N, C-alpha and C positions, 0 to 999 in steps of 0.2 A: 098067326093073328095078336095071340095075348102077349108073343116075345115080343114084338114091335111096340105094343104099348106099354110096355113094361120099360123098353129102352127111350120111349119118349119122355117117360116119366122121370128117368134116370138124367135124363137132359135138361129137361128144363129144372130138376134141381138144382142141376150145378149151375145152369143160366143165374136162378134167383139168386144162388150163393154168390157169385162173381160178382152181382151188381148189390148185391148189401154190402159187402167188404167194398165197392167202389163206392158207394155210399157213405159209410163209416170214414175211409180215408178223405172226404172231400170233407167231411163235415169238421174233421179234426183238424185240417189243414185251417177251415174256412175258423173255427175256434180259437187256433194258435195264430193265427195272422194279427190280430190286434194283440195279442202280449207282445211280437216282434216287432209294431208298426206303433208302439205308443210313446207318447210324447214329453216322459222324463226330463230329455235332453233341452227342451224348449220351453223348461218349467219357468217362474216369474225369480225364480232364486238364481238361476243362472243365466237371464235375459241379460246379453252386454250394454243394453241401452237403458234397462235399470241401475244398473251398478255407475254408469255415468253420469247419470242424472245423480246417485247418491254423493258420490265423489263431488261434482260438480255442487251442490247444495253445501255439504262442508267447508268449501271453499270460500265458497258466499259470508258462511256464517263466521269463518275467521276471520276474514276483509272488515266484515261490518265491527267484530269484535276490537278489530286494531283501528277501523276510521273512529269507534265512540271514545276509545280512550288515547286519543292525540288529542284529544281540545284538555282535559285538565291536567295532560302532561306538560302541555307546551304553558298552561297557565303558572301551574305547580313552578316551573323552572322561571318563567316570569317572577314568581314572589319568590323565590330563593335566590335570584339574582341583585332584586330590589334590597332583599335582607343583608345580602353578604356587603350591597354597597353602601346601605347604612352603617354597618358594624365597621366597615374600613373607616366610615369619617370617624365613629368614633372614636377607633382606635388610634387615627392620625392628631385628634384635638388631644386624647389622654398623654400621646407622643410628647405634642408637642410642651404639654402642661409641665411632665418629669424631665425634657431637656431643658426646660428655661431653669426647673429648680438644681438640675445637675450644675450648669454654667454659675448659678448664685454660689452654690456652696464651694465650688471649684475658687471662686474670687475671692469668697469667704476664708479660705485655706491660705489663700496668697497673700491676703494682707494680713494674717496670723503670723504667718513663718516668715514675712519677709525682714530685711535688715534694718534696724532702726539707725538713721542718721546721727550723726553725734553733736552738730550744728545747729542753731534755732532754727539758722536760714535753712540749711536743707529739709529738717525737719520740718518744717511748713511746707516746702515742695512738695517734698514725700507727700504728705497730709493732702494739698491740693491735687495732686495727682490721682490722690485715691478717690476724691471727692468728684472728680470730672470722669472717673471710669464709672461710679455708681450710678453719676447723673444721667451718662449716656446708656446705660444700661435699664434705667428705668424709662427713660424717652422711646426705647424698642419697645419695649414692653406695653407704654402706652399703645404703641402705634398697633401692635399686636390686638389688643382690647377692644380698640376701635372697630378694628373687622371682625370682631370675633361678637360684641355684644350687641342687643337691640337699640333701637335711637334711644328710648325712653331710659335704660339701665346706664347710656353712656353718657347722655343728658349729668343723672344723676354722679356719675364716677367724674366727668366733669368738672360740675362744681365743688365734688368733695376733695379731688386734687386741687384745686387752689386755695381752699382751705389749708390743706393740709402743705403748702408752699410758705404759708404766712406763719403757721406754725412753726414749721424747721425752721424759718428764719429769726424768730421770736426766740426760739430755744438756744439757737446757737449764739446770738447776741447775750441773752441772760447767763448761758455759761462763760462765757470769755469775760463778762463784766468782773467776774471773779477776780480776773486777773489784770483787772483794768491798768492803765500806766504802765502798765510790765511787758514784757519781749515774749512774755505765752498769751498774753488775748489776742493777736491774730491766728496762732498757732490752734488754739482751743477752738475760735468760731468757724473753722475750715475744716477741724478736726470732728465736731459734733452735729458739722453739714454731711459728712461723707458717711458718718454712722447713724443718722436718721434716715437720708437717704438709702443707703442698704438696707435698713430695716422695712422700709415701705416697698422696695421689690420684693422682698420676699411677701409682705403683705397682701400685693396686687397679685399675685400669681397664685396663692395660694387661695385667697377670694374671689376672683373673677377667673381668672385664665380656665378654659374648659381642657 
């Protein structure tokens, strides 16, 4: 009887020990399971939807910057084109003045280097041709100034030109009277007209032409 009771106690001890181990393993598995099933993979940092949202907002910011910068760029381009256009107009006017000064200088050099005729008749014809050339150039310059000058300045120039024509003819007459009755009288008259007309061409370009 005592032996049977002792065996029962030993068996009960083994049974309790087995149950304790099973409970410990179950607890260990229960404690380890959250570690294996934790969700760092589904964190906000790795969320694909969040990344897409951030990239889209960055693109929107870049588009907004481009749209905001487009208006001043267009305005600056327009102002630049206007300034370039104004500058080209000024350059064209300056080149026109320089062009006429070169023409006048070329004509003046031709007068200086021309071969003087021998007879009085030939010399008078030569001076008459010189006067016609300068008078033609004077009329050309006058036409350019009509297109350039404002109406009030042109009216003033027109009156000035009429007074100058009278002065030229009077000066030519006065110069020719030094040779009154001689063969040089008519030659001096036309030569003075030519020289004064040449001076007038230079004066108009220098004073009025832009």
